[in-house]
C-alpha positions as CSV (number, residue, x, y, z in Angstrom):
1,X,57.9,97.6,153.4
2,X,57.3,95.7,156.7
3,X,57.1,92.5,154.7
4,X,60.5,92.9,153.1
5,X,63.3,90.5,153.9
6,X,65.9,93.4,153.8
7,X,65.8,96.2,156.4
8,X,68.3,98.9,155.5
9,X,69.0,101.6,158.1
10,X,70.6,104.9,157.0
11,X,70.8,108.1,158.9
12,X,72.9,111.3,159.4
13,X,73.1,112.8,162.8
14,X,73.0,116.6,163.3
15,X,76.2,118.1,164.6
16,X,78.6,115.4,163.5
17,X,80.1,113.9,160.4
18,X,79.5,110.2,161.1
19,X,77.5,108.1,158.7
20,X,76.2,104.6,159.6
21,X,75.1,101.9,157.2
22,X,74.0,98.4,158.1
23,X,72.9,95.9,155.6
24,X,71.9,92.3,155.0
25,X,73.3,90.5,152.0
26,X,70.9,87.7,151.2
27,X,71.4,85.5,148.2
28,X,68.9,83.4,146.4
29,X,68.9,79.7,147.2
30,X,68.4,76.9,144.6
31,X,64.7,76.5,145.3
32,X,64.1,80.2,144.4
33,X,64.9,79.4,140.8
34,X,62.2,76.6,140.6
35,X,59.1,78.2,142.1
36,X,56.7,76.8,139.5
37,X,58.2,73.3,139.7
38,X,58.2,73.2,143.5
39,X,55.2,75.2,144.5
40,X,53.0,75.5,141.4
41,X,52.9,79.3,141.1
42,X,54.8,82.0,139.2
43,X,57.5,80.8,136.8
44,X,60.7,78.9,137.0
45,X,63.8,81.0,136.1
46,X,65.4,80.1,132.8
47,X,68.7,79.4,134.7
48,X,69.7,77.5,137.8
49,X,71.3,78.5,141.0
50,X,74.7,77.2,139.7
51,X,74.7,79.8,136.9
52,X,75.0,83.0,139.1
53,X,76.8,81.2,142.0
54,X,80.3,82.2,140.9
55,X,79.2,85.8,140.8
56,X,77.7,85.5,144.3
57,X,81.1,84.2,145.5
58,X,83.0,87.1,143.7
59,X,80.6,89.7,145.1
60,X,80.8,88.2,148.6
61,X,84.6,88.7,148.4
62,X,84.3,92.2,147.0
63,X,81.8,93.4,149.6
64,X,83.4,91.5,152.5
65,X,80.4,89.4,153.5
66,X,80.8,87.9,156.9
67,X,79.2,84.8,158.5
68,X,79.7,81.3,159.7
69,X,80.4,78.4,157.3
70,X,77.8,75.6,157.4
71,X,74.7,77.8,157.6
72,X,71.9,75.3,156.6
73,X,70.0,78.2,155.0
74,X,72.5,78.1,152.1
75,X,73.9,75.4,149.9
76,X,76.9,73.6,151.3
77,X,79.3,75.3,148.9
78,X,78.7,78.7,150.5
79,X,81.5,79.8,152.8
80,X,81.6,83.5,153.7
81,X,85.0,85.2,153.0
82,X,85.0,87.1,156.4
83,X,84.5,85.6,159.9
84,X,81.2,86.1,161.6
85,X,80.6,89.2,163.7
86,X,80.7,88.5,167.4
87,X,77.2,88.4,168.8
88,X,78.0,90.0,172.2
89,X,76.3,89.5,175.6
90,X,72.7,90.3,174.5
91,X,73.1,88.2,171.3
92,X,74.4,85.3,173.3
93,X,71.3,85.5,175.6
94,X,69.0,85.5,172.5
95,X,71.0,82.6,171.0
96,X,70.5,80.7,174.3
97,X,66.8,81.1,174.1
98,X,66.7,80.1,170.4
99,X,68.7,77.0,171.2
100,X,66.2,76.0,173.9
101,X,63.4,76.4,171.3
102,X,65.4,74.4,168.7
103,X,65.5,77.4,166.3
104,X,68.4,78.0,163.9
């Protein structure tokens, strides 16, 4: 499981009634549908990114996906329906280091 792109965290604490759930909501990108054409292995999907894209958008709204518009990891049409979560003091420090390294 350490190689997975999604890292769910679920737990229940003893002595209380709080539940915590944190998740990532990654979507496929256009190149994921053309693996054989682009990289020469596996198979291309029998549909394109544009086919499920309206459902991604609907699901993003239903779930309340947050993020910043203009993320270069996604096609330009993707704009999260909820604003990004503030990164806080430690996140700002990490972002500063990543900016110095030129990392997105």
